[in-house]
C-alpha positions as CSV (number, residue, x, y, z in Angstrom):
1,M,73.9,73.1,102.8
2,E,76.0,71.6,105.6
3,A,74.9,68.0,106.5
4,R,73.7,67.7,110.1
5,N,74.6,64.8,112.4
6,I,71.3,63.1,113.2
7,F,72.3,62.9,116.9
8,S,72.3,66.7,116.9
9,N,68.7,66.8,116.0
10,I,66.1,67.6,118.7
11,S,63.1,65.5,117.7
12,P,63.2,61.8,118.4
13,I,61.6,61.3,115.0
14,D,64.8,62.7,113.4
15,H,67.3,60.6,115.3
16,R,65.9,57.5,117.2
17,Y,63.1,56.7,114.7
18,S,65.1,57.6,111.6
19,I,67.4,54.7,112.5
20,S,65.0,52.1,114.0
21,E,62.1,52.8,111.6
22,K,64.1,53.8,108.6
23,A,61.7,52.4,105.9
24,T,58.8,54.2,107.4
25,I,60.6,57.5,107.7
26,D,61.9,57.1,104.2
27,S,58.4,56.7,102.9
28,L,57.2,59.8,104.7
29,V,60.1,62.1,103.6
30,P,58.8,62.8,100.0
31,W,55.6,64.1,101.5
32,I,56.0,65.7,104.9
33,S,59.7,66.7,105.2
34,E,60.6,70.4,104.9
35,E,62.1,69.6,101.5
36,A,58.8,68.1,100.5
37,S,57.0,71.2,101.7
38,I,59.1,73.5,99.5
39,A,58.9,71.1,96.6
40,A,55.1,71.1,96.8
41,C,54.9,74.9,96.9
42,V,57.1,74.9,93.8
43,K,54.7,72.4,92.2
44,A,51.8,74.7,93.0
45,E,53.5,77.7,91.5
46,I,54.3,75.7,88.4
47,A,50.6,74.6,88.3
48,L,49.6,78.3,88.4
49,I,51.9,79.1,85.5
50,C,50.4,76.2,83.5
51,A,46.9,77.4,84.3
52,H,47.6,80.9,83.1
53,L,49.1,79.5,79.9
54,T,46.1,77.2,79.4
55,V,43.6,80.0,79.7
56,R,45.7,82.0,77.2
57,G,45.9,79.1,74.8
58,K,49.7,79.1,75.0
59,M,50.3,75.8,76.9
60,T,52.4,73.2,75.1
61,D,54.0,69.9,76.1
62,A,57.4,71.3,75.7
63,I,56.7,74.2,78.1
64,R,55.2,71.8,80.6
65,K,58.3,69.5,80.4
66,E,60.6,72.5,80.9
67,L,58.6,73.8,83.9
68,E,58.5,70.3,85.5
69,N,62.3,70.2,85.4
70,C,62.6,73.2,87.6
71,K,64.0,72.1,90.9
72,I,64.8,74.3,93.9
73,D,67.2,73.6,96.7
74,P,65.5,74.4,100.0
75,A,68.7,76.1,101.1
76,E,68.2,78.7,98.4
77,V,64.8,79.5,99.6
78,Y,65.9,79.7,103.2
79,A,68.8,82.0,102.3
80,E,66.4,84.3,100.4
81,E,64.0,84.3,103.3
82,E,66.8,85.7,105.5
83,K,66.3,88.8,103.3
84,T,62.6,88.9,102.8
85,S,61.4,87.5,106.1
86,H,58.6,85.9,104.1
87,N,58.8,82.3,103.0
88,I,56.6,82.4,99.9
89,R,58.0,85.7,98.6
90,A,61.5,84.1,99.0
91,L,60.4,81.0,97.1
92,V,58.9,83.2,94.3
93,N,62.1,85.2,94.0
94,V,64.1,82.0,93.6
95,L,61.7,80.4,91.2
96,K,61.6,83.5,88.9
97,Q,65.3,82.8,88.3
98,K,64.7,79.2,87.4
99,V,61.9,79.4,84.9
100,P,62.3,80.6,81.3
101,E,62.6,84.4,81.3
102,E,59.4,84.9,79.3
103,L,57.4,83.0,81.9
104,A,58.8,84.7,85.0
105,P,56.0,87.4,85.1
106,L,53.5,84.5,85.5
107,V,55.1,83.2,88.7
108,H,52.6,83.8,91.5
109,L,50.5,86.1,89.3
110,G,47.1,86.7,90.9
111,A,47.9,84.5,94.0
112,T,48.4,85.2,97.6
113,S,50.7,83.2,99.8
114,V,48.0,80.9,101.1
115,D,46.7,80.1,97.6
116,I,50.1,78.3,97.4
117,L,50.4,77.2,101.1
118,D,47.0,75.7,101.7
119,T,46.8,74.2,98.3
120,S,50.3,72.6,98.6
121,L,49.4,71.3,102.1
122,S,46.3,69.6,100.8
123,Y,48.3,68.1,97.9
124,R,50.9,66.8,100.4
125,I,48.4,65.5,103.0
126,A,46.4,63.8,100.3
127,G,49.6,62.3,98.9
128,V,51.0,61.0,102.2
129,T,47.6,59.5,103.1
130,R,47.2,57.8,99.8
131,E,50.8,56.6,99.4
132,V,51.9,55.9,103.0
133,V,49.2,56.1,105.7
134,L,46.5,54.0,104.0
135,P,48.8,51.3,102.7
136,S,50.3,51.0,106.2
137,L,46.9,50.8,107.8
138,K,45.6,48.3,105.3
139,K,48.6,46.1,105.8
140,L,47.9,46.1,109.5
141,E,44.1,45.5,109.0
142,L,44.8,42.5,106.7
143,L,47.1,41.0,109.4
144,L,44.3,41.4,111.9
145,C,41.9,39.8,109.6
146,E,44.2,36.9,109.1
147,F,44.7,36.5,112.8
148,A,40.9,36.7,113.6
149,E,40.2,34.2,110.9
150,K,42.9,31.8,112.0
151,E,41.9,32.0,115.7
152,A,38.1,32.3,115.1
153,G,37.4,29.1,117.0
154,T,40.1,29.3,119.7
155,P,38.4,29.4,123.1
156,Q,39.1,32.3,125.3
157,V,37.5,33.7,128.5
158,G,35.8,37.0,127.9
159,R,36.6,39.8,130.4
160,T,34.6,42.8,131.6
161,H,35.9,45.2,134.3
162,G,39.1,43.1,134.3
163,Q,37.1,40.1,135.5
164,H,36.2,36.8,133.8
165,A,32.8,37.2,132.1
166,V,31.6,34.5,129.6
167,P,33.4,32.5,127.0
168,I,34.3,33.9,123.6
169,T,37.1,33.1,121.1
170,L,40.4,34.7,120.5
171,G,39.4,35.4,117.0
172,F,36.4,37.3,118.3
173,T,38.6,39.4,120.5
174,F,40.6,40.4,117.4
175,A,37.5,40.9,115.2
176,E,36.6,43.9,117.4
177,Y,39.7,45.6,116.1
178,V,39.2,44.4,112.6
179,S,35.8,46.1,112.6
180,R,36.7,49.3,114.4
181,L,39.9,49.9,112.5
182,G,38.4,48.8,109.2
183,K,35.7,51.4,109.4
184,S,38.2,54.1,110.3
185,I,40.4,53.2,107.3
186,L,37.4,53.6,105.0
187,E,36.6,57.0,106.5
188,I,40.2,58.1,106.2
189,E,40.2,57.1,102.5
190,K,36.9,59.1,102.0
191,R,38.1,62.2,103.8
192,S,41.5,62.2,102.0
193,K,39.7,62.6,98.7
194,E,37.8,65.6,100.0
195,L,40.8,67.9,100.7
196,K,40.5,71.2,98.8
197,G,42.7,74.0,97.4
198,K,42.2,77.6,96.4
199,L,43.2,80.4,94.1
200,S,40.8,83.1,95.3
201,G,43.2,85.7,96.6
202,A,43.9,87.7,99.7
203,V,40.3,87.5,101.1
204,G,38.8,84.8,99.0
205,A,36.8,87.1,96.7
206,Y,39.0,86.6,93.6
207,N,39.9,90.3,93.5
208,A,43.3,89.9,91.9
209,T,42.4,87.2,89.4
210,S,39.4,89.2,88.3
211,M,41.9,91.7,86.9
212,I,43.6,89.0,84.8
213,V,40.9,86.7,83.4
214,K,37.2,86.8,82.6
215,D,36.4,83.7,84.7
216,P,38.6,83.6,87.8
217,M,36.8,80.5,89.1
218,E,37.7,78.6,85.9
219,L,41.3,79.6,86.3
220,E,41.1,78.3,89.8
221,R,39.7,75.0,88.6
222,I,42.4,74.6,86.0
223,Y,45.1,75.4,88.6
224,L,43.8,72.9,91.1
225,A,43.2,70.2,88.5
226,E,47.0,70.3,87.8
227,L,47.4,69.1,91.4
228,G,44.5,66.7,91.5
229,L,42.4,68.9,93.8
230,E,39.1,70.8,93.7
231,P,38.3,74.3,94.9
232,S,37.1,74.9,98.5
233,E,33.4,75.8,98.3
234,H,34.1,79.1,100.1
235,S,37.5,80.6,100.8
236,T,38.7,83.5,102.8
237,Q,42.5,83.8,102.5
238,L,42.3,80.3,103.8
239,V,40.8,77.1,102.5
240,E,37.9,76.1,104.8
241,P,39.8,74.3,107.6
242,E,37.2,71.6,108.2
243,Y,38.3,69.5,105.2
244,L,41.7,68.9,106.8
245,L,40.4,68.9,110.3
246,R,38.0,66.0,109.6
247,L,40.8,63.9,108.1
248,L,43.2,64.5,111.0
249,L,40.4,63.7,113.5
250,E,39.8,60.4,111.7
251,F,43.6,59.8,111.9
252,N,43.2,60.3,115.7
253,V,40.3,57.9,115.8
254,A,42.4,55.2,114.1
255,F,45.3,56.0,116.4
256,G,43.1,55.5,119.5
257,I,41.8,52.2,118.2
258,I,45.4,51.0,117.7
259,A,46.4,52.2,121.2
260,N,43.4,50.3,122.6
261,L,44.6,47.2,120.8
262,A,48.1,47.8,122.2
263,D,46.7,48.0,125.7
264,D,44.7,44.8,125.4
265,L,47.7,43.0,123.9
266,R,50.0,44.2,126.7
267,N,47.5,43.0,129.4
268,L,47.1,39.6,127.7
269,Q,50.8,39.2,128.0
270,R,50.9,39.7,131.8
271,S,52.5,36.8,133.7
272,E,49.2,36.0,135.4
273,I,47.4,35.9,132.1
274,G,50.0,34.9,129.6
275,E,47.7,34.1,126.6
276,L,49.7,36.0,124.0
277,R,53.4,36.9,123.6
278,E,55.2,39.3,121.3
279,G,58.0,38.0,119.2
280,F,61.4,38.2,121.0
281,A,64.7,38.0,119.1
282,S,67.4,35.7,120.4
283,E,69.7,38.5,121.3
284,Q,67.0,40.8,122.7
285,V,67.1,41.9,126.3
286,G,64.0,42.4,128.4
287,S,65.6,44.0,131.4
288,S,69.0,45.5,132.3
289,T,69.0,43.6,135.6
290,M,66.5,40.7,135.3
291,P,67.7,38.3,132.5
292,Q,64.4,36.3,132.5
293,K,62.2,39.3,131.5
294,R,60.4,39.3,128.1
295,N,58.5,42.6,128.2
296,P,55.6,43.5,125.9
297,W,57.6,46.6,125.0
298,N,56.4,47.1,121.4
299,S,52.7,47.2,122.5
300,E,53.7,49.6,125.3
301,H,55.6,51.7,122.7
302,V,52.5,52.1,120.6
303,K,50.5,53.2,123.6
304,S,53.3,55.7,124.5
305,L,53.3,57.2,121.0
306,W,49.6,57.6,121.2
307,K,50.0,59.5,124.6
308,A,52.5,61.8,122.9
309,F,50.6,62.6,119.8
310,M,46.9,62.2,120.6
311,P,46.7,65.5,122.5
312,R,47.7,67.4,119.4
313,V,44.2,67.1,118.2
314,N,43.5,70.1,120.4
315,T,45.8,72.1,118.2
316,F,44.0,70.9,115.1
317,F,40.8,72.2,116.6
318,M,42.4,75.5,117.5
319,D,43.7,75.9,114.0
320,Q,40.0,75.8,112.9
321,I,39.7,79.4,114.1
322,S,41.0,82.5,112.3
323,E,40.0,86.1,112.8
324,H,38.0,87.6,109.9
325,Q,39.5,86.6,106.5
326,R,42.8,85.4,108.1
327,D,45.3,85.8,110.9
328,L,48.6,84.1,111.3
329,T,48.0,82.1,114.4
330,N,48.0,78.8,112.5
331,S,51.3,79.4,110.8
332,A,53.6,77.8,113.3
333,S,51.2,75.2,114.7
334,Q,50.2,73.8,111.3
335,R,53.8,72.9,110.6
336,F,53.6,70.2,113.4
337,I,51.0,68.3,111.4
338,A,54.0,66.5,109.9
339,D,55.2,65.4,113.3
340,Y,51.7,64.0,114.1
341,I,51.5,62.1,110.9
342,A,55.0,60.7,111.4
343,G,54.1,59.6,115.0
344,F,50.9,58.0,113.9
345,T,52.5,56.1,111.0
346,L,55.3,54.9,113.3
347,A,52.7,53.5,115.7
348,V,51.0,51.7,112.8
349,S,54.3,50.3,111.7
350,R,55.2,49.1,115.2
351,M,51.8,47.5,115.7
352,T,52.1,45.7,112.4
353,G,55.3,44.2,113.6
354,V,53.6,43.1,116.8
355,I,50.7,41.3,115.0
356,K,53.1,39.7,112.5
357,S,55.1,38.0,115.2
358,L,52.4,37.5,117.8
359,G,52.4,34.1,119.5
360,V,49.5,32.2,121.2
361,D,49.7,30.1,124.4
362,R,46.8,27.7,124.0
363,D,47.5,26.0,127.3
364,K,47.2,29.3,129.1
365,L,44.0,30.2,127.2
366,N,42.4,26.9,128.3
367,A,43.6,27.3,131.9
368,N,42.2,30.8,132.2
369,L,38.9,29.6,130.6
370,Q,38.6,26.9,133.2
371,G,39.9,28.9,136.1
372,G,39.0,32.2,137.7
373,G,37.7,32.9,141.2
374,I,35.2,30.0,141.0
375,P,36.4,27.2,138.6
376,G,33.9,27.1,135.8
377,G,32.1,30.1,137.3
378,I,31.8,31.7,133.9
379,M,29.0,29.2,133.2
380,A,26.7,30.8,135.7
381,E,25.1,32.9,133.0
382,P,23.8,29.9,130.9
383,A,22.6,28.2,134.1
384,Y,20.5,31.3,135.0
385,I,19.2,31.7,131.4
386,L,18.1,28.0,131.3
387,L,16.6,28.2,134.7
388,A,14.6,31.3,133.8
389,E,13.4,29.6,130.6
390,S,12.2,26.8,132.8
391,G,9.8,29.3,134.5
392,V,11.7,30.2,137.6
393,S,11.1,33.9,138.1
394,N,14.0,34.5,140.6
395,A,16.5,32.4,138.5
396,H,19.2,35.0,138.7
397,E,19.1,35.1,142.5
398,V,19.0,31.2,142.7
399,I,22.2,30.9,140.6
400,R,23.9,33.8,142.4
401,K,23.5,32.0,145.7
402,I,24.9,28.8,144.1
403,T,28.0,30.8,143.1
404,L,28.3,32.1,146.6
405,N,28.1,28.6,148.0
406,A,30.7,27.4,145.5
407,E,33.1,30.2,146.6
408,K,32.4,29.6,150.3
409,E,32.9,25.8,150.1
410,N,35.8,26.0,147.6
411,L,33.8,24.1,144.9
412,S,33.6,24.4,141.2
413,F,30.5,25.8,139.8
414,A,29.4,22.4,138.5
415,Q,30.0,20.8,141.9
416,A,27.9,23.5,143.6
417,L,25.2,23.1,141.0
418,E,25.1,19.4,141.6
419,K,24.3,20.1,145.3
420,E,21.0,21.7,144.1
421,P,19.3,18.7,142.4
422,E,15.9,20.4,142.0
423,Q,17.4,23.3,140.1
424,L,19.8,21.1,138.2
425,E,16.9,18.9,137.0
426,K,15.0,21.9,135.7
427,I,18.1,23.1,133.8
428,A,18.8,19.6,132.4
429,N,15.2,19.2,131.2
430,K,15.4,22.6,129.4
431,M,18.8,21.7,127.9
432,K,17.3,18.4,126.6
433,E,14.3,20.2,125.2
434,L,16.6,22.7,123.4
435,G,18.8,19.9,122.0
436,L,21.8,21.1,123.9
437,I,22.4,17.7,125.4
438,D,21.7,14.1,124.3
439,C,20.6,11.9,127.1
440,A,20.0,8.6,125.3
441,E,22.6,6.8,127.3
442,K,23.2,8.9,130.4
443,D,21.1,10.5,133.2
444,S,20.2,14.0,132.0
445,T,21.5,15.8,135.1
446,Q,24.9,14.1,134.8
447,T,25.0,15.0,131.0
448,A,24.1,18.6,131.9
449,L,26.9,18.7,134.5
450,E,29.4,17.5,131.9
451,W,28.3,20.3,129.6
452,F,28.9,22.9,132.3
453,K,32.4,21.7,132.7
454,K,33.2,22.6,129.1
455,P,32.8,26.4,128.8
456,Q,34.2,26.4,125.3
457,Q,30.8,25.2,124.2
458,Y,29.2,28.4,125.4
459,S,30.8,30.9,123.1
460,G,27.7,32.2,121.3
461,L,28.4,33.5,117.8
462,S,32.0,34.3,118.5
463,A,33.5,32.1,115.8
464,K,30.9,33.0,113.3
465,K,31.3,36.7,113.9
466,A,35.1,36.5,113.8
467,K,35.1,34.7,110.4
468,A,32.4,37.0,108.9
469,L,34.2,40.2,109.9
470,A,37.6,39.0,108.8
471,E,36.1,38.1,105.4
472,K,34.3,41.4,105.1
473,Y,37.2,43.7,105.9
474,K,39.7,41.6,104.0
475,S,37.5,42.1,100.9
476,L,37.1,45.8,101.6
477,M,40.8,46.3,102.1
478,E,41.5,44.6,98.8
479,G,39.0,46.8,97.0
480,N,36.2,44.4,96.4
481,N,32.5,45.1,97.0
482,V,30.8,43.4,99.9
């Protein structure tokens, strides 16, 4: 078959990404390329021959070896399809010429096209998930665990609604994604093992195989076991679509988590925030006109891939529906599952590169923690909690007014609090009672004010949670029990 210049291809996956992400594309080719699709159908047809021979007590190692050596050039199948206008009949016609003559009558015997197509699709999707998708996801997850653990105690300002909230740690920020992605990975692993195949014929009632063997369901089990699969509990001409749908939906869940991470990373690299930075090669260019630019383009690229592929989940849902025992409305659309898996895996690979080279600006982290609209204003919450614990019923309103005064008079929160000695004394006494401050040598109110100037002390369980989640999911990704 004539080689095609990759720059003549239409899909960016087959030109831009085949160059920039060559290793990832190469890992996907054995499972979701058109060559892989035809090879899997051949494998399914060979498995059917083996099943027939096993039931008849005629299967031998020599025959198996001879059958496994049968290879088909996709070009042969496509050429035959020009005549038949039917892809599986074309494959069957070509395969009959490749197997030993005495076994040719067993090719496709008792099967309908979808016994081969749905079964081979499950075989390929299970394979690409096991061999490519899960290893890629676990590599990313382990890097996130490592980062969360390393930065578990690094102070960072928390943000809600884009505004400074209360202190956390950088490790805690990443632990969110450790937890969310980790659970999704485990679900993907589970769902990938539930994919099914079939050998139940044109309407799923085993009409054809009932004419061949006494126990058609046993023949089906043997056939599918050759491919590492189990039978769908109920088939029409199709395998129940929900097995594959649930797996693809969980892919989309993981994709969304990674896109959310990409968005957070991109925002934390904004000039006015600047807490993180992507790796930037010495010859890399950030802008065609502004030489100083260092854009977070890899994080943006992950988000962009998600935008392109996430909506395809609608097609996965639409492929769930087929009239009666089967129509052909999923035939074309289902072929694009390969594109979706490629896009998802490319995003995982790109995000892995981002995390691997991610830099931390500790000065910016500290400056942001101390700054904000009201310097030290993020410590308003503990002041309110302590005042309420002192028995002040309107503590929230008292502290809110102190923050308004701080803003009006251009003061830090600690300075504004100092101007309210009655409230400050109540807070200081409660802090002393709780063991938050030691006043052996200093006035309790001054010691309390010093505490409010150090927001990193008010980070709750951030560090503990970050370390615990990193340890948990690292263990799970490495296959240990937790």
